[in-house]
N, C-alpha and C positions, 0 to 999 in steps of 0.2 A: 831393656838391650837393645843396644849400641842403635840411636836413631840415624846412621848413615848406614848400615846395614839394612837396618827395614825401606830406606828412600830406595836402595838399590838391587832391593830386593823385589819391587815391587813395580821398578819399574823395569826389570829382567820382563816380570811374566808380561808384560804389556809390550813389550820387542818377542819373547818370543810368541804369541798371539799373530802379530802380524808376521814372525814367518813362519809360522805353521801356515798362513792360507794361503805361501806364495806354495805352499807342494802340496795343497790339498788341489786349489782349481783357479782359474779369472772367476770363477763367482765371486764364491772366496778374498778373495783381493778384492776385489769390489764393494764387498759387500764393508767388508773392516774399512775397508777406502772410507766409504759415507755418512760410517758411525763414527768413526774418529773424526772428521770435519765439520759433523752436529756438534759433538761434543765441542769441540775446539774454539767453532764460533759461539759457540754461548757463555764458555771459559774470557773471551776474546772482546765480550758483548760487556761483561760484569766488571772486565778491569777497567773498559769510560768510562763506566756509569760515576767513574768514582772522582773523571775530571767531566760531569757532566754532557758526553756526548754516548751516540747513539748508533750508530753502525745502522745500515738499517735492515730490517730484519729479513730472511732467506734470500735475500738475491746473495749473495757470496754461497752459502748454502747447494741451491740450484744450480749456478755456475759451475760452483766446486764438484756436485757432482753426477754434472753433466762432462764437466774437462776428467776426473775423474774414469763414466765411462768409458769415453775415446779409447788412454790410455790402457786399458785395462782392455778390450776384446780389440781393439786394432792398430798393433804393431808398423800398420804399412806408413810412414813420415810420411807421404805425402796425401793419409787422410786428417793427419794435422791441419791443413791447414785451414780446418772450421774452428781452430780455437783460437785463433784471430777475433772474427766476428764473433766468436761469441765473450767474447771477455772487453773489447770493444761497447758489444751489446749492455752488459752487467756496469759499466765504467759510466756512460750516456744513461744507464735507468737511472744508477748510480742518483746523477745529477739533476734529472727529473725528478726522482720521488721527496728528493731532500726539497726542493720549491713545491713541489704543490702536499708535503704536510708543512711545510713552512717551518722548517727542521733547523733552529739555531745550536751552533754558531753553523752557518750553509759548506765553508770551507772543511771546516774540522769533521762535518758530517760524512759529506762526500772523500772526502782525500780519508776516515777512519775506511768509513767501504771500500775502496779499492786498495787498502792498503791488508786489508784481509784475504783478497780477491787473489793478490802478489805472495801473503803469508801461508793461500792453499797451494796455488798455483804452482811455486817452487819446495810443498814437502812432498807432493807428486810426478818429482823428479825420480822420485825413489823406483816407483814402478817402472820407468823409461828404459832401466835400467838392467832390464831382462830382455831386453833387443839384442843390444850384443852378439847375445849364443843362443842355442837352442836353447829349450827349456830344463836339460840337469844340468847343462852347464851355467845359464844365466842364473838360477837359486844358490851355486856356491859362491859368486858375484856381490848376491846380494847378503848371502852367509857374511862372505867373510867383510862388507862394506863395511852392515852396522856390528858387526863383533869390532870392527876397526876404530868405530868410533863410540863404541861404548867401555872398551881398552884403554882407549886411552883420557877418554872422561875421568874415568877412575882408578885409571892412574895419578894423575894431573892431584887428582883427589886427596890421594895419600899421599905424593912426595910434594905436593906442593906447600902442603903445612908446618911442614919440618925441613924448608928452605924460605924463610920471610921477611930478608935483606931487601929480597928486588917484588914489588906488589907490582899489577898492571890494571892501570885503572881503578885503584882503592874505591874511589867515589862509587861506580858502577857496582865493579863485583870484589868485596873488602878480601875474600879471601884466595884471588885469584897470583899465584906467581908467578914469578919466571922460570920459579924450577919444573911450575905443574906444569905451565904452556910448555917447555921442554918434556920433559914425563911423555904428556896428552903426544905431541909427536912421534914421538920416538917409541910407544907401544904402539901406535899407528900404523908406522911404518914396518914394526915384526908381522901386526898382524900380516898386513898387506904383504907378505913377503910368502902367502899360502898361495899366492895367486901360483906362481913359480910351478906349484906341485900339480894346483887343479885344472889351470888356466893354460900353459905354459908362459904367462908373461916372461919378462930379460929379468930380470932385478932390478937394470935401473928402472924400467917403468913402473912395477911395484913401488919403489921410491917416493920414483914421484907422483904415484896413486896418493900413495900412503900419508908424503906431506901437506896433497890437495885438499886430502879429506878433515886434516887436520886442521888444519888456515881455517878452511872455512866453517868447520863444525865449533872453532872457540871464539867466530865472525859471531855466530849466528847466536851461541850462547849471551857472549857483550850484546846483542840489538835487543834481544830478551829484556836480559839485564835491565838494560837501560830505560826500554821502557816501561818495565816495573818500577824503575826508579824514580822515574817522570811521575808516575801513576803513582806511589807514594803506596805502592804492596807491598809483597813480598811473594806471593804467590801468586799465579795463576786459575787455580781454582783449590777446588774439594776432594775430587774425583779420590786422590789419594789420601783421607783423610788430611791428617795434619803434615804432610811431605806432598803438596803441591799437584798439581791437575797436571792435563793433557799436555797442556803448554809448555811446562815444566820441563816431562822430560823427554821433547818434540826437539828443544830451541836446537838442537845441534843440527841436527838434518834437513835444518827450512834450510840451510844455504851450500852444505857438504853433500845436496843428494842431485842440486845442477848442477854445480861444482864436479862432482866423480862423471857424470853424466857428459860435462862436456871435453872433459882430460882425456877419458874415450872417444871423444871424435876426431879432435886432434892428431891422438896417436895412430888411428885409422885414417884420417885425410894425406897425413907424410907417410902412410904406408911403411911400418913397423911391423904392419899385422899381431900388436901387441907380443912379439920374438927377440 
């Protein structure tokens, strides 16, 4: 059986579970988020071990789960001011624990823990995308966002290898080509055009949304690939057996989720109301 097909099938199953949680209840969204945070942090620590760096246990998980709870059950933006002191306390605690436990190298231990906070915090912006519309309409936005990322990634894997003349960062991701990047951009935009039908977005707003998602999804992919190459590993974990772990499947969402959120925020500020 085609290995690429298995890889995308397993990834597709994961995203179906995530999407289904948005259609069930807020509790389901929170539960799935907490599960992903715990698994992702286990993979993250296993990755760091290869360079003898040991991020603190439990601190990123507890901080991330608290943030996930706030994002899920409190969509009043004013309530999110509590997020800043929570993250600051986590950062301060990471430095204190580094000193108390004598974790060397000190800076790398603390910074790797803070990087874990950033990883979780950015991923949780998927939940914040639901704030812009009422419940039923927010589900359309989430659905289209996910499939814009997936279709862009899948199209790049199909068309990229067919045109191998121009490579993008070959030392980091040897299979990423200019053709793949362009196909990713095109298919993301095509999927985002569905927003005209379901949410009344104008075509230029849809295209801008698709471009934003595609660019930051690919940057997320390259960033995670950079860390894996530097750590000398191929996959973040083995949850999907030989086809990688949660971080391998979620890398495209780390930057694209906050980028999509703030794209809509900027559009709302300039008064177009998505039309």
